[in-house]
Structure formats: C-alpha cells, structure tokens
mmCIF file of the N, C-alpha and C atoms, coordinates in Angstrom:
data_MODEL
# 
_entry.id   MODEL 
# 
loop_
_atom_site.group_PDB 
_atom_site.id 
_atom_site.type_symbol 
_atom_site.label_atom_id 
_atom_site.label_alt_id 
_atom_site.label_comp_id 
_atom_site.label_asym_id 
_atom_site.label_entity_id 
_atom_site.label_seq_id 
_atom_site.pdbx_PDB_ins_code 
_atom_site.Cartn_x 
_atom_site.Cartn_y 
_atom_site.Cartn_z 
_atom_site.occupancy 
_atom_site.B_iso_or_equiv 
_atom_site.pdbx_formal_charge 
_atom_site.auth_seq_id 
_atom_site.auth_comp_id 
_atom_site.auth_asym_id 
_atom_site.auth_atom_id 
_atom_site.pdbx_PDB_model_num 
ATOM 1   N N  . MET A 1 1  ? 10.506  -8.945  -1.560  1.00 0.00 ? 1  MET A N  1 
ATOM 2   C CA . MET A 1 1  ? 9.955   -7.832  -0.636  1.00 0.00 ? 1  MET A CA 1 
ATOM 3   C C  . MET A 1 1  ? 8.465   -7.621  -1.063  1.00 0.00 ? 1  MET A C  1 
ATOM 4   N N  . ASN A 1 2  ? 7.484   -7.802  -0.133  1.00 0.00 ? 2  ASN A N  1 
ATOM 5   C CA . ASN A 1 2  ? 6.101   -7.511  -0.360  1.00 0.00 ? 2  ASN A CA 1 
ATOM 6   C C  . ASN A 1 2  ? 5.764   -6.055  -0.031  1.00 0.00 ? 2  ASN A C  1 
ATOM 7   N N  . ILE A 1 3  ? 5.159   -5.345  -0.959  1.00 0.00 ? 3  ILE A N  1 
ATOM 8   C CA . ILE A 1 3  ? 4.807   -4.018  -0.743  1.00 0.00 ? 3  ILE A CA 1 
ATOM 9   C C  . ILE A 1 3  ? 3.318   -3.775  -0.954  1.00 0.00 ? 3  ILE A C  1 
ATOM 10  N N  . CYS A 1 4  ? 2.702   -3.002  -0.180  1.00 0.00 ? 4  CYS A N  1 
ATOM 11  C CA . CYS A 1 4  ? 1.283   -2.704  -0.397  1.00 0.00 ? 4  CYS A CA 1 
ATOM 12  C C  . CYS A 1 4  ? 1.136   -1.185  -0.640  1.00 0.00 ? 4  CYS A C  1 
ATOM 13  N N  . VAL A 1 5  ? 0.335   -0.767  -1.580  1.00 0.00 ? 5  VAL A N  1 
ATOM 14  C CA . VAL A 1 5  ? -0.064  0.587   -1.872  1.00 0.00 ? 5  VAL A CA 1 
ATOM 15  C C  . VAL A 1 5  ? -1.601  0.691   -1.651  1.00 0.00 ? 5  VAL A C  1 
ATOM 16  N N  . VAL A 1 6  ? -1.917  1.656   -0.979  1.00 0.00 ? 6  VAL A N  1 
ATOM 17  C CA . VAL A 1 6  ? -3.448  1.995   -0.656  1.00 0.00 ? 6  VAL A CA 1 
ATOM 18  C C  . VAL A 1 6  ? -3.608  3.388   -0.980  1.00 0.00 ? 6  VAL A C  1 
ATOM 19  N N  . ASP A 1 7  ? -4.401  3.585   -2.042  1.00 0.00 ? 7  ASP A N  1 
ATOM 20  C CA . ASP A 1 7  ? -4.904  4.922   -2.486  1.00 0.00 ? 7  ASP A CA 1 
ATOM 21  C C  . ASP A 1 7  ? -6.047  4.837   -3.273  1.00 0.00 ? 7  ASP A C  1 
ATOM 22  N N  . ASP A 1 8  ? -6.912  5.716   -3.070  1.00 0.00 ? 8  ASP A N  1 
ATOM 23  C CA . ASP A 1 8  ? -8.150  5.868   -3.727  1.00 0.00 ? 8  ASP A CA 1 
ATOM 24  C C  . ASP A 1 8  ? -8.039  6.250   -5.324  1.00 0.00 ? 8  ASP A C  1 
ATOM 25  N N  . GLU A 1 9  ? -6.980  6.917   -5.579  1.00 0.00 ? 9  GLU A N  1 
ATOM 26  C CA . GLU A 1 9  ? -6.778  7.381   -6.975  1.00 0.00 ? 9  GLU A CA 1 
ATOM 27  C C  . GLU A 1 9  ? -5.778  6.425   -7.777  1.00 0.00 ? 9  GLU A C  1 
ATOM 28  N N  . ILE A 1 10 ? -6.438  5.826   -8.709  1.00 0.00 ? 10 ILE A N  1 
ATOM 29  C CA . ILE A 1 10 ? -5.681  4.814   -9.516  1.00 0.00 ? 10 ILE A CA 1 
ATOM 30  C C  . ILE A 1 10 ? -4.419  5.284   -10.106 1.00 0.00 ? 10 ILE A C  1 
ATOM 31  N N  . GLU A 1 11 ? -4.384  6.566   -10.615 1.00 0.00 ? 11 GLU A N  1 
ATOM 32  C CA . GLU A 1 11 ? -3.269  7.207   -11.176 1.00 0.00 ? 11 GLU A CA 1 
ATOM 33  C C  . GLU A 1 11 ? -2.013  7.231   -10.238 1.00 0.00 ? 11 GLU A C  1 
ATOM 34  N N  . ASN A 1 12 ? -2.371  7.482   -8.958  1.00 0.00 ? 12 ASN A N  1 
ATOM 35  C CA . ASN A 1 12 ? -1.366  7.535   -7.983  1.00 0.00 ? 12 ASN A CA 1 
ATOM 36  C C  . ASN A 1 12 ? -0.719  6.222   -7.657  1.00 0.00 ? 12 ASN A C  1 
ATOM 37  N N  . ILE A 1 13 ? -1.624  5.113   -7.605  1.00 0.00 ? 13 ILE A N  1 
ATOM 38  C CA . ILE A 1 13 ? -1.178  3.800   -7.460  1.00 0.00 ? 13 ILE A CA 1 
ATOM 39  C C  . ILE A 1 13 ? -0.178  3.389   -8.674  1.00 0.00 ? 13 ILE A C  1 
ATOM 40  N N  . GLU A 1 14 ? -0.654  3.751   -9.966  1.00 0.00 ? 14 GLU A N  1 
ATOM 41  C CA . GLU A 1 14 ? 0.107   3.288   -11.037 1.00 0.00 ? 14 GLU A CA 1 
ATOM 42  C C  . GLU A 1 14 ? 1.588   4.064   -11.006 1.00 0.00 ? 14 GLU A C  1 
ATOM 43  N N  . ASN A 1 15 ? 1.506   5.401   -10.668 1.00 0.00 ? 15 ASN A N  1 
ATOM 44  C CA . ASN A 1 15 ? 2.778   6.038   -10.583 1.00 0.00 ? 15 ASN A CA 1 
ATOM 45  C C  . ASN A 1 15 ? 3.717   5.532   -9.611  1.00 0.00 ? 15 ASN A C  1 
ATOM 46  N N  . LEU A 1 16 ? 3.181   5.188   -8.397  1.00 0.00 ? 16 LEU A N  1 
ATOM 47  C CA . LEU A 1 16 ? 4.133   4.681   -7.384  1.00 0.00 ? 16 LEU A CA 1 
ATOM 48  C C  . LEU A 1 16 ? 4.671   3.303   -7.755  1.00 0.00 ? 16 LEU A C  1 
ATOM 49  N N  . LYS A 1 17 ? 3.765   2.373   -8.478  1.00 0.00 ? 17 LYS A N  1 
ATOM 50  C CA . LYS A 1 17 ? 4.248   1.199   -8.877  1.00 0.00 ? 17 LYS A CA 1 
ATOM 51  C C  . LYS A 1 17 ? 5.336   1.323   -10.102 1.00 0.00 ? 17 LYS A C  1 
ATOM 52  N N  . LYS A 1 18 ? 5.138   2.261   -10.922 1.00 0.00 ? 18 LYS A N  1 
ATOM 53  C CA . LYS A 1 18 ? 6.114   2.588   -11.933 1.00 0.00 ? 18 LYS A CA 1 
ATOM 54  C C  . LYS A 1 18 ? 7.496   2.941   -11.223 1.00 0.00 ? 18 LYS A C  1 
ATOM 55  N N  . MET A 1 19 ? 7.434   3.806   -10.266 1.00 0.00 ? 19 MET A N  1 
ATOM 56  C CA . MET A 1 19 ? 8.707   4.172   -9.521  1.00 0.00 ? 19 MET A CA 1 
ATOM 57  C C  . MET A 1 19 ? 9.396   3.008   -8.836  1.00 0.00 ? 19 MET A C  1 
ATOM 58  N N  . LEU A 1 20 ? 8.549   2.203   -8.128  1.00 0.00 ? 20 LEU A N  1 
ATOM 59  C CA . LEU A 1 20 ? 9.048   0.992   -7.423  1.00 0.00 ? 20 LEU A CA 1 
ATOM 60  C C  . LEU A 1 20 ? 9.648   -0.060  -8.542  1.00 0.00 ? 20 LEU A C  1 
ATOM 61  N N  . ASN A 1 21 ? 8.870   -0.138  -9.623  1.00 0.00 ? 21 ASN A N  1 
ATOM 62  C CA . ASN A 1 21 ? 9.544   -1.114  -10.618 1.00 0.00 ? 21 ASN A CA 1 
ATOM 63  C C  . ASN A 1 21 ? 10.853  -0.656  -11.233 1.00 0.00 ? 21 ASN A C  1 
ATOM 64  N N  . GLN A 1 22 ? 10.958  0.703   -11.443 1.00 0.00 ? 22 GLN A N  1 
ATOM 65  C CA . GLN A 1 22 ? 12.229  1.336   -11.860 1.00 0.00 ? 22 GLN A CA 1 
ATOM 66  C C  . GLN A 1 22 ? 13.321  1.085   -10.857 1.00 0.00 ? 22 GLN A C  1 
ATOM 67  N N  . TYR A 1 23 ? 13.028  1.267   -9.568  1.00 0.00 ? 23 TYR A N  1 
ATOM 68  C CA . TYR A 1 23 ? 13.948  1.082   -8.510  1.00 0.00 ? 23 TYR A CA 1 
ATOM 69  C C  . TYR A 1 23 ? 14.447  -0.283  -8.476  1.00 0.00 ? 23 TYR A C  1 
ATOM 70  N N  . SER A 1 24 ? 13.312  -1.252  -8.603  1.00 0.00 ? 24 SER A N  1 
ATOM 71  C CA . SER A 1 24 ? 13.700  -2.674  -8.642  1.00 0.00 ? 24 SER A CA 1 
ATOM 72  C C  . SER A 1 24 ? 14.734  -3.029  -9.663  1.00 0.00 ? 24 SER A C  1 
ATOM 73  N N  . LYS A 1 25 ? 14.447  -2.531  -10.958 1.00 0.00 ? 25 LYS A N  1 
ATOM 74  C CA . LYS A 1 25 ? 15.394  -2.848  -12.037 1.00 0.00 ? 25 LYS A CA 1 
ATOM 75  C C  . LYS A 1 25 ? 16.779  -2.309  -11.815 1.00 0.00 ? 25 LYS A C  1 
ATOM 76  N N  . GLU A 1 26 ? 16.821  -1.057  -11.254 1.00 0.00 ? 26 GLU A N  1 
ATOM 77  C CA . GLU A 1 26 ? 18.221  -0.322  -11.189 1.00 0.00 ? 26 GLU A CA 1 
ATOM 78  C C  . GLU A 1 26 ? 19.036  -0.989  -10.054 1.00 0.00 ? 26 GLU A C  1 
ATOM 79  N N  . ASN A 1 27 ? 18.212  -1.524  -9.024  1.00 0.00 ? 27 ASN A N  1 
ATOM 80  C CA . ASN A 1 27 ? 18.969  -2.092  -7.850  1.00 0.00 ? 27 ASN A CA 1 
ATOM 81  C C  . ASN A 1 27 ? 18.846  -3.621  -7.657  1.00 0.00 ? 27 ASN A C  1 
ATOM 82  N N  . ASN A 1 28 ? 18.436  -4.222  -8.722  1.00 0.00 ? 28 ASN A N  1 
ATOM 83  C CA . ASN A 1 28 ? 18.327  -5.705  -8.695  1.00 0.00 ? 28 ASN A CA 1 
ATOM 84  C C  . ASN A 1 28 ? 17.600  -6.218  -7.408  1.00 0.00 ? 28 ASN A C  1 
ATOM 85  N N  . VAL A 1 29 ? 16.480  -5.639  -7.136  1.00 0.00 ? 29 VAL A N  1 
ATOM 86  C CA . VAL A 1 29 ? 15.626  -6.017  -5.993  1.00 0.00 ? 29 VAL A CA 1 
ATOM 87  C C  . VAL A 1 29 ? 14.336  -6.430  -6.439  1.00 0.00 ? 29 VAL A C  1 
ATOM 88  N N  . GLU A 1 30 ? 13.752  -7.502  -6.000  1.00 0.00 ? 30 GLU A N  1 
ATOM 89  C CA . GLU A 1 30 ? 12.531  -8.011  -6.456  1.00 0.00 ? 30 GLU A CA 1 
ATOM 90  C C  . GLU A 1 30 ? 11.381  -7.598  -5.480  1.00 0.00 ? 30 GLU A C  1 
ATOM 91  N N  . PHE A 1 31 ? 10.356  -7.012  -6.116  1.00 0.00 ? 31 PHE A N  1 
ATOM 92  C CA . PHE A 1 31 ? 9.126   -6.559  -5.281  1.00 0.00 ? 31 PHE A CA 1 
ATOM 93  C C  . PHE A 1 31 ? 7.919   -7.283  -5.759  1.00 0.00 ? 31 PHE A C  1 
ATOM 94  N N  . ASN A 1 32 ? 7.013   -7.613  -4.814  1.00 0.00 ? 32 ASN A N  1 
ATOM 95  C CA . ASN A 1 32 ? 5.638   -8.091  -5.115  1.00 0.00 ? 32 ASN A CA 1 
ATOM 96  C C  . ASN A 1 32 ? 4.796   -7.013  -4.656  1.00 0.00 ? 32 ASN A C  1 
ATOM 97  N N  . ILE A 1 33 ? 4.073   -6.302  -5.585  1.00 0.00 ? 33 ILE A N  1 
ATOM 98  C CA . ILE A 1 33 ? 3.251   -5.126  -5.142  1.00 0.00 ? 33 ILE A CA 1 
ATOM 99  C C  . ILE A 1 33 ? 1.787   -5.456  -5.239  1.00 0.00 ? 33 ILE A C  1 
ATOM 100 N N  . THR A 1 34 ? 1.026   -5.128  -4.168  1.00 0.00 ? 34 THR A N  1 
ATOM 101 C CA . THR A 1 34 ? -0.357  -5.285  -4.179  1.00 0.00 ? 34 THR A CA 1 
ATOM 102 C C  . THR A 1 34 ? -0.995  -3.934  -3.797  1.00 0.00 ? 34 THR A C  1 
ATOM 103 N N  . SER A 1 35 ? -2.205  -3.723  -4.397  1.00 0.00 ? 35 SER A N  1 
ATOM 104 C CA . SER A 1 35 ? -2.741  -2.389  -4.222  1.00 0.00 ? 35 SER A CA 1 
ATOM 105 C C  . SER A 1 35 ? -4.264  -2.585  -3.693  1.00 0.00 ? 35 SER A C  1 
ATOM 106 N N  . PHE A 1 36 ? -4.654  -1.557  -2.990  1.00 0.00 ? 36 PHE A N  1 
ATOM 107 C CA . PHE A 1 36 ? -6.043  -1.510  -2.518  1.00 0.00 ? 36 PHE A CA 1 
ATOM 108 C C  . PHE A 1 36 ? -6.583  -0.002  -2.790  1.00 0.00 ? 36 PHE A C  1 
ATOM 109 N N  . ASN A 1 37 ? -7.863  0.140   -2.953  1.00 0.00 ? 37 ASN A N  1 
ATOM 110 C CA . ASN A 1 37 ? -8.435  1.336   -3.429  1.00 0.00 ? 37 ASN A CA 1 
ATOM 111 C C  . ASN A 1 37 ? -8.986  2.236   -2.216  1.00 0.00 ? 37 ASN A C  1 
ATOM 112 N N  . ASP A 1 38 ? -8.970  1.482   -0.984  1.00 0.00 ? 38 ASP A N  1 
ATOM 113 C CA . ASP A 1 38 ? -9.421  2.264   0.102   1.00 0.00 ? 38 ASP A CA 1 
ATOM 114 C C  . ASP A 1 38 ? -8.905  1.679   1.397   1.00 0.00 ? 38 ASP A C  1 
ATOM 115 N N  . GLY A 1 39 ? -8.783  2.346   2.589   1.00 0.00 ? 39 GLY A N  1 
ATOM 116 C CA . GLY A 1 39 ? -8.240  1.871   3.792   1.00 0.00 ? 39 GLY A CA 1 
ATOM 117 C C  . GLY A 1 39 ? -9.022  0.736   4.363   1.00 0.00 ? 39 GLY A C  1 
ATOM 118 N N  . TRP A 1 40 ? -10.319 0.869   4.199   1.00 0.00 ? 40 TRP A N  1 
ATOM 119 C CA . TRP A 1 40 ? -11.275 -0.273  4.786   1.00 0.00 ? 40 TRP A CA 1 
ATOM 120 C C  . TRP A 1 40 ? -10.940 -1.537  4.081   1.00 0.00 ? 40 TRP A C  1 
ATOM 121 N N  . GLU A 1 41 ? -10.859 -1.545  2.731   1.00 0.00 ? 41 GLU A N  1 
ATOM 122 C CA . GLU A 1 41 ? -10.702 -2.754  2.042   1.00 0.00 ? 41 GLU A CA 1 
ATOM 123 C C  . GLU A 1 41 ? -9.385  -3.363  2.490   1.00 0.00 ? 41 GLU A C  1 
ATOM 124 N N  . PHE A 1 42 ? -8.364  -2.543  2.730   1.00 0.00 ? 42 PHE A N  1 
ATOM 125 C CA . PHE A 1 42 ? -7.007  -3.079  3.019   1.00 0.00 ? 42 PHE A CA 1 
ATOM 126 C C  . PHE A 1 42 ? -7.127  -3.622  4.409   1.00 0.00 ? 42 PHE A C  1 
ATOM 127 N N  . ILE A 1 43 ? -7.673  -2.973  5.378   1.00 0.00 ? 43 ILE A N  1 
ATOM 128 C CA . ILE A 1 43 ? -7.700  -3.450  6.814   1.00 0.00 ? 43 ILE A CA 1 
ATOM 129 C C  . ILE A 1 43 ? -8.594  -4.646  6.900   1.00 0.00 ? 43 ILE A C  1 
ATOM 130 N N  . SER A 1 44 ? -9.728  -4.729  6.195   1.00 0.00 ? 44 SER A N  1 
ATOM 131 C CA . SER A 1 44 ? -10.636 -5.805  6.408   1.00 0.00 ? 44 SER A CA 1 
ATOM 132 C C  . SER A 1 44 ? -10.100 -7.154  5.783   1.00 0.00 ? 44 SER A C  1 
ATOM 133 N N  . THR A 1 45 ? -9.189  -7.088  4.864   1.00 0.00 ? 45 THR A N  1 
ATOM 134 C CA . THR A 1 45 ? -8.592  -8.293  4.249   1.00 0.00 ? 45 THR A CA 1 
ATOM 135 C C  . THR A 1 45 ? -7.084  -8.435  4.695   1.00 0.00 ? 45 THR A C  1 
ATOM 136 N N  . TYR A 1 46 ? -6.661  -7.598  5.566   1.00 0.00 ? 46 TYR A N  1 
ATOM 137 C CA . TYR A 1 46 ? -5.176  -7.579  5.962   1.00 0.00 ? 46 TYR A CA 1 
ATOM 138 C C  . TYR A 1 46 ? -4.600  -8.900  6.370   1.00 0.00 ? 46 TYR A C  1 
ATOM 139 N N  . LYS A 1 47 ? -3.457  -9.312  5.887   1.00 0.00 ? 47 LYS A N  1 
ATOM 140 C CA . LYS A 1 47 ? -2.666  -10.363 6.368   1.00 0.00 ? 47 LYS A CA 1 
ATOM 141 C C  . LYS A 1 47 ? -1.292  -9.899  6.539   1.00 0.00 ? 47 LYS A C  1 
ATOM 142 N N  . PRO A 1 48 ? -0.550  -10.299 7.670   1.00 0.00 ? 48 PRO A N  1 
ATOM 143 C CA . PRO A 1 48 ? 0.782   -9.770  7.914   1.00 0.00 ? 48 PRO A CA 1 
ATOM 144 C C  . PRO A 1 48 ? 1.819   -10.227 6.934   1.00 0.00 ? 48 PRO A C  1 
ATOM 145 N N  . ILE A 1 49 ? 1.816   -9.884  5.665   1.00 0.00 ? 49 ILE A N  1 
ATOM 146 C CA . ILE A 1 49 ? 2.671   -10.340 4.805   1.00 0.00 ? 49 ILE A CA 1 
ATOM 147 C C  . ILE A 1 49 ? 3.429   -9.346  4.182   1.00 0.00 ? 49 ILE A C  1 
ATOM 148 N N  . TYR A 1 50 ? 3.099   -8.001  4.406   1.00 0.00 ? 50 TYR A N  1 
ATOM 149 C CA . TYR A 1 50 ? 3.853   -6.837  3.900   1.00 0.00 ? 50 TYR A CA 1 
ATOM 150 C C  . TYR A 1 50 ? 5.027   -6.317  4.553   1.00 0.00 ? 50 TYR A C  1 
ATOM 151 N N  . ASP A 1 51 ? 6.188   -6.080  3.821   1.00 0.00 ? 51 ASP A N  1 
ATOM 152 C CA . ASP A 1 51 ? 7.289   -5.410  4.438   1.00 0.00 ? 51 ASP A CA 1 
ATOM 153 C C  . ASP A 1 51 ? 7.189   -3.893  4.426   1.00 0.00 ? 51 ASP A C  1 
ATOM 154 N N  . ILE A 1 52 ? 6.550   -3.388  3.575   1.00 0.00 ? 52 ILE A N  1 
ATOM 155 C CA . ILE A 1 52 ? 6.356   -1.963  3.427   1.00 0.00 ? 52 ILE A CA 1 
ATOM 156 C C  . ILE A 1 52 ? 4.802   -1.616  3.028   1.00 0.00 ? 52 ILE A C  1 
ATOM 157 N N  . VAL A 1 53 ? 4.189   -0.648  3.594   1.00 0.00 ? 53 VAL A N  1 
ATOM 158 C CA . VAL A 1 53 ? 2.897   -0.320  3.337   1.00 0.00 ? 53 VAL A CA 1 
ATOM 159 C C  . VAL A 1 53 ? 2.821   1.310   3.125   1.00 0.00 ? 53 VAL A C  1 
ATOM 160 N N  . PHE A 1 54 ? 2.522   1.660   1.798   1.00 0.00 ? 54 PHE A N  1 
ATOM 161 C CA . PHE A 1 54 ? 2.206   3.015   1.474   1.00 0.00 ? 54 PHE A CA 1 
ATOM 162 C C  . PHE A 1 54 ? 0.771   3.377   1.605   1.00 0.00 ? 54 PHE A C  1 
ATOM 163 N N  . LEU A 1 55 ? 0.433   4.314   2.461   1.00 0.00 ? 55 LEU A N  1 
ATOM 164 C CA . LEU A 1 55 ? -1.008  4.724   2.692   1.00 0.00 ? 55 LEU A CA 1 
ATOM 165 C C  . LEU A 1 55 ? -1.250  6.108   2.318   1.00 0.00 ? 55 LEU A C  1 
ATOM 166 N N  . ASP A 1 56 ? -2.222  6.447   1.444   1.00 0.00 ? 56 ASP A N  1 
ATOM 167 C CA . ASP A 1 56 ? -2.661  7.694   1.102   1.00 0.00 ? 56 ASP A CA 1 
ATOM 168 C C  . ASP A 1 56 ? -3.287  8.212   2.466   1.00 0.00 ? 56 ASP A C  1 
ATOM 169 N N  . ILE A 1 57 ? -3.355  9.556   2.629   1.00 0.00 ? 57 ILE A N  1 
ATOM 170 C CA . ILE A 1 57 ? -3.957  10.080  3.796   1.00 0.00 ? 57 ILE A CA 1 
ATOM 171 C C  . ILE A 1 57 ? -5.427  10.273  3.611   1.00 0.00 ? 57 ILE A C  1 
ATOM 172 N N  . VAL A 1 58 ? -5.828  10.983  2.561   1.00 0.00 ? 58 VAL A N  1 
ATOM 173 C CA . VAL A 1 58 ? -7.185  11.411  2.328   1.00 0.00 ? 58 VAL A CA 1 
ATOM 174 C C  . VAL A 1 58 ? -7.854  10.324  1.435   1.00 0.00 ? 58 VAL A C  1 
ATOM 175 N N  . MET A 1 59 ? -8.749  9.512   1.926   1.00 0.00 ? 59 MET A N  1 
ATOM 176 C CA . MET A 1 59 ? -9.544  8.498   1.256   1.00 0.00 ? 59 MET A CA 1 
ATOM 177 C C  . MET A 1 59 ? -10.852 8.369   1.775   1.00 0.00 ? 59 MET A C  1 
ATOM 178 N N  . PRO A 1 60 ? -11.943 7.981   1.003   1.00 0.00 ? 60 PRO A N  1 
ATOM 179 C CA . PRO A 1 60 ? -13.220 7.828   1.620   1.00 0.00 ? 60 PRO A CA 1 
ATOM 180 C C  . PRO A 1 60 ? -13.157 6.568   2.362   1.00 0.00 ? 60 PRO A C  1 
ATOM 181 N N  . LYS A 1 61 ? -14.276 6.334   3.184   1.00 0.00 ? 61 LYS A N  1 
ATOM 182 C CA . LYS A 1 61 ? -14.546 5.276   4.007   1.00 0.00 ? 61 LYS A CA 1 
ATOM 183 C C  . LYS A 1 61 ? -13.577 5.332   5.241   1.00 0.00 ? 61 LYS A C  1 
ATOM 184 N N  . MET A 1 62 ? -12.320 5.105   5.109   1.00 0.00 ? 62 MET A N  1 
ATOM 185 C CA . MET A 1 62 ? -11.289 5.035   6.092   1.00 0.00 ? 62 MET A CA 1 
ATOM 186 C C  . MET A 1 62 ? -10.072 5.683   5.552   1.00 0.00 ? 62 MET A C  1 
ATOM 187 N N  . ASN A 1 63 ? -9.629  6.816   6.129   1.00 0.00 ? 63 ASN A N  1 
ATOM 188 C CA . ASN A 1 63 ? -8.449  7.538   5.716   1.00 0.00 ? 63 ASN A CA 1 
ATOM 189 C C  . ASN A 1 63 ? -7.135  6.791   6.158   1.00 0.00 ? 63 ASN A C  1 
ATOM 190 N N  . GLY A 1 64 ? -6.050  7.227   5.631   1.00 0.00 ? 64 GLY A N  1 
ATOM 191 C CA . GLY A 1 64 ? -4.714  6.484   5.946   1.00 0.00 ? 64 GLY A CA 1 
ATOM 192 C C  . GLY A 1 64 ? -4.354  6.515   7.278   1.00 0.00 ? 64 GLY A C  1 
ATOM 193 N N  . LEU A 1 65 ? -4.657  7.523   8.012   1.00 0.00 ? 65 LEU A N  1 
ATOM 194 C CA . LEU A 1 65 ? -4.271  7.625   9.486   1.00 0.00 ? 65 LEU A CA 1 
ATOM 195 C C  . LEU A 1 65 ? -5.167  6.565   10.294  1.00 0.00 ? 65 LEU A C  1 
ATOM 196 N N  . GLU A 1 66 ? -6.288  6.452   9.987   1.00 0.00 ? 66 GLU A N  1 
ATOM 197 C CA . GLU A 1 66 ? -7.213  5.494   10.650  1.00 0.00 ? 66 GLU A CA 1 
ATOM 198 C C  . GLU A 1 66 ? -6.797  4.031   10.354  1.00 0.00 ? 66 GLU A C  1 
ATOM 199 N N  . ALA A 1 67 ? -6.395  3.895   9.116   1.00 0.00 ? 67 ALA A N  1 
ATOM 200 C CA . ALA A 1 67 ? -5.898  2.567   8.563   1.00 0.00 ? 67 ALA A CA 1 
ATOM 201 C C  . ALA A 1 67 ? -4.604  2.210   9.317   1.00 0.00 ? 67 ALA A C  1 
ATOM 202 N N  . ALA A 1 68 ? -3.743  3.206   9.407   1.00 0.00 ? 68 ALA A N  1 
ATOM 203 C CA . ALA A 1 68 ? -2.417  2.983   10.138  1.00 0.00 ? 68 ALA A CA 1 
ATOM 204 C C  . ALA A 1 68 ? -2.644  2.625   11.502  1.00 0.00 ? 68 ALA A C  1 
ATOM 205 N N  . GLU A 1 69 ? -3.556  3.230   12.191  1.00 0.00 ? 69 GLU A N  1 
ATOM 206 C CA . GLU A 1 69 ? -3.797  2.893   13.611  1.00 0.00 ? 69 GLU A CA 1 
ATOM 207 C C  . GLU A 1 69 ? -4.464  1.511   13.737  1.00 0.00 ? 69 GLU A C  1 
ATOM 208 N N  . LYS A 1 70 ? -5.248  1.115   12.862  1.00 0.00 ? 70 LYS A N  1 
ATOM 209 C CA . LYS A 1 70 ? -5.856  -0.215  12.870  1.00 0.00 ? 70 LYS A CA 1 
ATOM 210 C C  . LYS A 1 70 ? -4.774  -1.236  12.514  1.00 0.00 ? 70 LYS A C  1 
ATOM 211 N N  . LEU A 1 71 ? -3.865  -0.832  11.557  1.00 0.00 ? 71 LEU A N  1 
ATOM 212 C CA . LEU A 1 71 ? -2.830  -1.819  11.226  1.00 0.00 ? 71 LEU A CA 1 
ATOM 213 C C  . LEU A 1 71 ? -1.892  -2.120  12.351  1.00 0.00 ? 71 LEU A C  1 
ATOM 214 N N  . ARG A 1 72 ? -1.556  -0.979  13.188  1.00 0.00 ? 72 ARG A N  1 
ATOM 215 C CA . ARG A 1 72 ? -0.677  -1.195  14.357  1.00 0.00 ? 72 ARG A CA 1 
ATOM 216 C C  . ARG A 1 72 ? -1.371  -2.011  15.332  1.00 0.00 ? 72 ARG A C  1 
ATOM 217 N N  . ASN A 1 73 ? -2.726  -1.948  15.542  1.00 0.00 ? 73 ASN A N  1 
ATOM 218 C CA . ASN A 1 73 ? -3.318  -2.796  16.434  1.00 0.00 ? 73 ASN A CA 1 
ATOM 219 C C  . ASN A 1 73 ? -3.396  -4.320  16.041  1.00 0.00 ? 73 ASN A C  1 
ATOM 220 N N  . LYS A 1 74 ? -3.478  -4.518  14.690  1.00 0.00 ? 74 LYS A N  1 
ATOM 221 C CA . LYS A 1 74 ? -3.447  -5.831  14.165  1.00 0.00 ? 74 LYS A CA 1 
ATOM 222 C C  . LYS A 1 74 ? -2.004  -6.534  14.191  1.00 0.00 ? 74 LYS A C  1 
ATOM 223 N N  . ASP A 1 75 ? -1.083  -5.732  13.835  1.00 0.00 ? 75 ASP A N  1 
ATOM 224 C CA . ASP A 1 75 ? 0.291   -6.207  13.591  1.00 0.00 ? 75 ASP A CA 1 
ATOM 225 C C  . ASP A 1 75 ? 1.424   -5.413  14.215  1.00 0.00 ? 75 ASP A C  1 
# 
C-alpha cells in the first residue's frame, strides 16, 4: 500500500510514520510511505500511485484543502 503524508512540520510527519509503521508490524501489512513538506510540492509532482493521502490543513504556499481540491481534479 502506498501512503503519502503532506505536512510542513517534520515532527508531525515522523510521528505519523511511526504510528503507521507500528500498525504495519502489528497487522502484517506493508506500507511504502512518501512525504512532502507542502501542498504545492505534492501537487506539482503528483503521480496517481497513492492509496491513502494524509494532508495537513494549515501549510504555507498551498493548504491541505486547496491541495485536496487540486488532487480531486487530477485524479
């Protein structure tokens, strides 16, 4: 399963990755986790490979709601 985490705070990304890795081990599910530091970076390089996308709401350049709207238009 391919998962994308988009957040401008590195600590939040690392915490979510840690929780996902814990879930992965406990449930014998394999995840490939990719992260981006802002919505614009995510959208400008987006490829339709992700099964789950976690978007932070408050980010500089492009917030999570704007990124989600552009994501829906692309995919």
